[in-house]
FIKOLZA-1660 file (N, C-alpha, C; in steps of 0.1 Angstrom, whole numbers, plus 5000, padded with zeros to 4 digits):
% residues 66
   i   px   py   pz ch aa at
   1 5008 4988 5000  A  X  N
   1 5000 5000 5000  A  X CA
   1 5009 5012 5000  A  X  C
   2 5006 5022 4991  A  X  N
   2 5015 5034 4990  A  X CA
   2 5009 5045 4999  A  X  C
   3 5018 5054 5004  A  X  N
   3 5013 5064 5013  A  X CA
   3 5005 5074 5005  A  X  C
   4 4995 5080 5012  A  X  N
   4 4987 5090 5006  A  X CA
   4 4995 5103 5003  A  X  C
   5 4992 5109 4991  A  X  N
   5 4999 5121 4988  A  X CA
   5 4994 5133 4997  A  X  C
   6 5003 5142 5000  A  X  N
   6 4999 5154 5008  A  X CA
   6 4991 5163 4999  A  X  C
   7 4981 5168 5005  A  X  N
   7 4972 5178 4997  A  X CA
   7 4975 5192 5003  A  X  C
   8 4977 5201 4994  A  X  N
   8 4979 5215 4997  A  X CA
   8 4967 5222 4996  A  X  C
   9 4964 5232 5004  A  X  N
   9 4952 5240 5003  A  X CA
   9 4947 5244 5017  A  X  C
  10 4936 5251 5017  A  X  N
  10 4930 5256 5030  A  X CA
  10 4918 5248 5034  A  X  C
  11 4917 5247 5047  A  X  N
  11 4905 5240 5052  A  X CA
  11 4893 5250 5052  A  X  C
  12 4881 5244 5053  A  X  N
  12 4869 5252 5053  A  X CA
  12 4869 5262 5065  A  X  C
  13 4874 5258 5076  A  X  N
  13 4874 5266 5088  A  X CA
  13 4883 5279 5086  A  X  C
  14 4895 5276 5080  A  X  N
  14 4904 5288 5076  A  X CA
  14 4897 5298 5067  A  X  C
  15 4890 5293 5057  A  X  N
  15 4883 5301 5047  A  X CA
  15 4872 5309 5054  A  X  C
  16 4864 5303 5063  A  X  N
  16 4853 5310 5069  A  X CA
  16 4859 5320 5079  A  X  C
  17 4869 5318 5086  A  X  N
  17 4875 5327 5095  A  X CA
  17 4881 5339 5087  A  X  C
  18 4887 5337 5076  A  X  N
  18 4893 5347 5067  A  X CA
  18 4882 5356 5062  A  X  C
  19 4871 5350 5057  A  X  N
  19 4860 5358 5051  A  X CA
  19 4853 5366 5062  A  X  C
  20 4852 5360 5074  A  X  N
  20 4846 5367 5085  A  X CA
  20 4854 5380 5089  A  X  C
  21 4867 5378 5090  A  X  N
  21 4876 5389 5093  A  X CA
  21 4875 5400 5083  A  X  C
  22 4875 5396 5070  A  X  N
  22 4874 5406 5059  A  X CA
  22 4860 5413 5060  A  X  C
  23 4850 5406 5063  A  X  N
  23 4836 5412 5064  A  X CA
  23 4836 5423 5075  A  X  C
  24 4842 5419 5087  A  X  N
  24 4842 5429 5098  A  X CA
  24 4850 5441 5094  A  X  C
  25 4862 5439 5088  A  X  N
  25 4870 5451 5084  A  X CA
  25 4862 5459 5074  A  X  C
  26 4856 5453 5064  A  X  N
  26 4848 5461 5054  A  X CA
  26 4836 5468 5061  A  X  C
  27 4830 5462 5071  A  X  N
  27 4819 5468 5077  A  X CA
  27 4824 5481 5085  A  X  C
  28 4836 5480 5090  A  X  N
  28 4841 5492 5097  A  X CA
  28 4846 5502 5087  A  X  C
  29 4852 5498 5076  A  X  N
  29 4859 5508 5067  A  X CA
  29 4849 5515 5058  A  X  C
  30 4839 5508 5053  A  X  N
  30 4829 5514 5044  A  X CA
  30 4822 5527 5049  A  X  C
  31 4817 5527 5061  A  X  N
  31 4811 5539 5066  A  X CA
  31 4820 5551 5067  A  X  C
  32 4833 5547 5071  A  X  N
  32 4843 5558 5073  A  X CA
  32 4846 5565 5059  A  X  C
  33 4846 5557 5048  A  X  N
  33 4849 5563 5035  A  X CA
  33 4837 5571 5030  A  X  C
  34 4825 5565 5032  A  X  N
  34 4813 5571 5026  A  X CA
  34 4809 5584 5034  A  X  C
  35 4812 5585 5047  A  X  N
  35 4809 5597 5054  A  X CA
  35 4817 5609 5050  A  X  C
  36 4829 5606 5045  A  X  N
  36 4837 5617 5040  A  X CA
  36 4831 5623 5027  A  X  C
  37 4826 5614 5019  A  X  N
  37 4820 5619 5006  A  X CA
  37 4807 5627 5009  A  X  C
  38 4800 5622 5019  A  X  N
  38 4787 5628 5023  A  X CA
  38 4790 5642 5029  A  X  C
  39 4801 5643 5037  A  X  N
  39 4804 5657 5042  A  X CA
  39 4808 5666 5031  A  X  C
  40 4816 5661 5021  A  X  N
  40 4820 5670 5010  A  X CA
  40 4808 5675 5002  A  X  C
  41 4798 5666 5000  A  X  N
  41 4786 5669 4993  A  X CA
  41 4778 5679 5001  A  X  C
  42 4777 5677 5014  A  X  N
  42 4770 5687 5022  A  X CA
  42 4776 5700 5022  A  X  C
  43 4789 5701 5022  A  X  N
  43 4797 5713 5022  A  X CA
  43 4794 5720 5008  A  X  C
  44 4795 5713 4998  A  X  N
  44 4793 5719 4984  A  X CA
  44 4778 5724 4983  A  X  C
  45 4769 5717 4988  A  X  N
  45 4755 5722 4988  A  X CA
  45 4753 5735 4996  A  X  C
  46 4760 5735 5008  A  X  N
  46 4759 5747 5016  A  X CA
  46 4765 5759 5010  A  X  C
  47 4777 5757 5003  A  X  N
  47 4783 5768 4996  A  X CA
  47 4774 5773 4985  A  X  C
  48 4768 5764 4977  A  X  N
  48 4759 5768 4966  A  X CA
  48 4747 5775 4972  A  X  C
  49 4742 5771 4983  A  X  N
  49 4730 5778 4988  A  X CA
  49 4734 5791 4993  A  X  C
  50 4746 5793 4999  A  X  N
  50 4751 5806 5004  A  X CA
  50 4753 5815 4992  A  X  C
  51 4758 5810 4981  A  X  N
  51 4760 5818 4969  A  X CA
  51 4747 5823 4963  A  X  C
  52 4737 5814 4963  A  X  N
  52 4723 5817 4958  A  X CA
  52 4717 5828 4967  A  X  C
  53 4718 5827 4980  A  X  N
  53 4713 5837 4990  A  X CA
  53 4720 5850 4987  A  X  C
  54 4733 5850 4985  A  X  N
  54 4740 5863 4982  A  X CA
  54 4735 5869 4969  A  X  C
  55 4734 5861 4959  A  X  N
  55 4729 5866 4946  A  X CA
  55 4715 5872 4947  A  X  C
  56 4707 5865 4955  A  X  N
  56 4693 5871 4956  A  X CA
  56 4694 5884 4964  A  X  C
  57 4702 5885 4974  A  X  N
  57 4703 5897 4982  A  X CA
  57 4708 5908 4974  A  X  C
  58 4718 5905 4965  A  X  N
  58 4724 5916 4957  A  X CA
  58 4714 5920 4946  A  X  C
  59 4706 5911 4941  A  X  N
  59 4696 5914 4931  A  X CA
  59 4686 5923 4937  A  X  C
  60 4681 5920 4949  A  X  N
  60 4671 5928 4955  A  X CA
  60 4677 5942 4959  A  X  C
  61 4689 5943 4963  A  X  N
  61 4696 5955 4966  A  X CA
  61 4697 5964 4954  A  X  C
  62 4701 5959 4942  A  X  N
  62 4702 5966 4930  A  X CA
  62 4688 5971 4925  A  X  C
  63 4678 5962 4927  A  X  N
  63 4664 5966 4922  A  X CA
  63 4659 5977 4931  A  X  C
  64 4662 5977 4944  A  X  N
  64 4657 5987 4953  A  X CA
  64 4664 6001 4950  A  X  C
  65 4676 6001 4945  A  X  N
  65 4683 6013 4942  A  X CA
  65 4677 6020 4930  A  X  C
  66 4671 6013 4922  A  X  N
  66 4666 6020 4909  A  X CA
  66 4653 6027 4911  A  X  C
% end
């Protein structure tokens, strides 16, 4: 009887642990990245709204001077 050849690879337990760790890291990292984009968008919207308020105020001021 010949000896069984060694099989190289990962066990199911190792794969499950690796996928679980990656899922936890992704769950922590994704909100951190998306909140930065949300803050940038909020800032851009606020700047635009401020510019629109300024333009309206200037328009009314010019119209009142005439």
